[in-house]
N, C-alpha and C positions, 0 to 999 in steps of 0.2 A: 440416563438413570442407572444407578448402580444396582446390581443384583445381590450385593453382599452387605451385611450389617456388621461393621467392624466393632460396634459397641456391644453386640450380643456375645454369647458364650462361644459361638463357633462362626468364624468369618466365612466359612464355605457353605453355610446353610442359610437360605434366604427366608425361610419361614412360610412360604406360600403353599407348600406341599403337605398333604396329610401324612400321618404316620404310616399308613398303608402304602402310599405312593413312595415314601422314602425307603420302605422295606423292599419294594419291588426294585427300585433304583439301585440299592446297595447290592442285591444279589446279581443284578445285571452287570454292574460295574466290576464285580468279582470275576464273572465269566469273561467280560471283555478284556480285563487285565490278563487272564489266563490265555486269551487269544492273541496277546501282544498288541491289543488295540488301546488307544487312549481315548478318554471321553471328557466331554464338557457338558454339565447339566445346564438347562435353561439357556441355551445359546440363542441369542437374538439374531434373527435372519434379516436380510435387507428388506423383506416385505413388512417387517415390524412384528411378525409372529415369533414366538419362542418355541424352539424344539425342546421337548422334555429332556432328551439326551442326544447329543451328537457324538459320533465316534469316528475315529480316523485310524485306518490300518497302516501297517508299516510301508505298504506300497502306495498310500495316498488315497485309498478308497474311502468315500464318505458315506456314513449311514446316519439316518435320522430314526430315532426310536421314540414312539409315542407311548406313554405309560397310561394304562386305563385300569382303574381299581374297582369298577362296578359296571353293570349293564347300563345304568343311567349315565354314568360318566362317558361311556362310548356313544350312546344315542344322542346326547345333547351336543357333542363336539363334532361339528361337520367341517372343521378347518383342515383336518389332516390331509386331504388330497393335495392341498397347496404345497405340502412339504416335498413332494416328488421333484419339484423344480430345484431343490437344494441338496440333493443326495443321489448317490449311485444305487442305494437300496433303502427301502422304507419298511420299517418293522413296527409292530405293536409289542408291548410287554405287559404281562398281567400276572395274577396269582391264582392259586388253586380254586378260589371261591367264585371265579368268573367263568361262565361257560365259554369254551374256546371257539365254538361254532358261530359266535356273533361277529368275529373278525373277518374282514374280507380276504378271500383266497389269493388275491393278487398282491398281498403284503406278507412279509415275513412275520413270525410270531415267536416270542420268547415266553417261557413260564419261569417265574422267579419265586423263591421262598425266603429271600433275605440273606441266605447263606451261600447262594449260588443261583444259577439259572441254567436252563438248557434250551436249545433251539427246537421248537416244535415244528416249525416250517421255515425253510430258507426263503429269503426275498428274491424275487427276480431282479436281475440287473438292468438298470437303465442309466447308462453312463452320462455323466454331466459333460457339457461342452467345456473346452479348456477355459474360457473366460469365467464361466460359472464356478468351475472347480477352484480357480484361483481366488475368486471372491469369497467363497465359503471357507476355504482353507485359511485365508488371511483373517477372516472373522473368528475362526476357531482359535488360531494362534494368539490373536490380540486379546480375546476373552480369557484364555488360559493364563497369559502373562499378567493381565490386569488382576485377575483373582489371586494369583500367586503373590503379587505385590501387596494386595490388601490383607492376605493371610499373614504375610511377614510383618506388616504393620500391626496387626491385631495381636501378634505374639508378645508384644511389649518389649521386645529386645531392641537394644540400640547398638550402634557400633562400639560404644564404650564397654559393652558387656563381654567382649571377647578380644583376644589378641589378634593383631593383623594376620598372623600366620596360622591361626586355628583352622584346622581342616585341610592344611596343605601337606600333611604327611611328614612334618618335621619333628 
């Protein structure tokens, strides 16, 4: 099942998230970029669950970040403990209107405003076994490459739109 709609206005937004969740995600992605981390939203894990945001550090450390936009959102979602099996660190991310004390102390916590985010609490490390790390890293890479391809297709450009040497610095 594809997570992207190439017929819509933006091939990188799947439409399942609320505007508030997208705001939290954007601020978080800005912070992660500043930290030299790359991220993939809605990463499908081998369990079939989708991580709201998966992040990969330059050294290969894997983070899963669950975005929660309300107290109710947090209370009804009890699948988040399963994500520990797919990351080195597990975080929650939210915004200023959600009380921070509802989130478990054994998980990291980000606060986002859509223009950036900051770490409220770092997550404890629980290193993945090598086989698990390889599986999640491959899923991350494959998802990122697939979405890039779909985004390129959605741009409407074809090979005929540019010269073969465009972008080669000649």
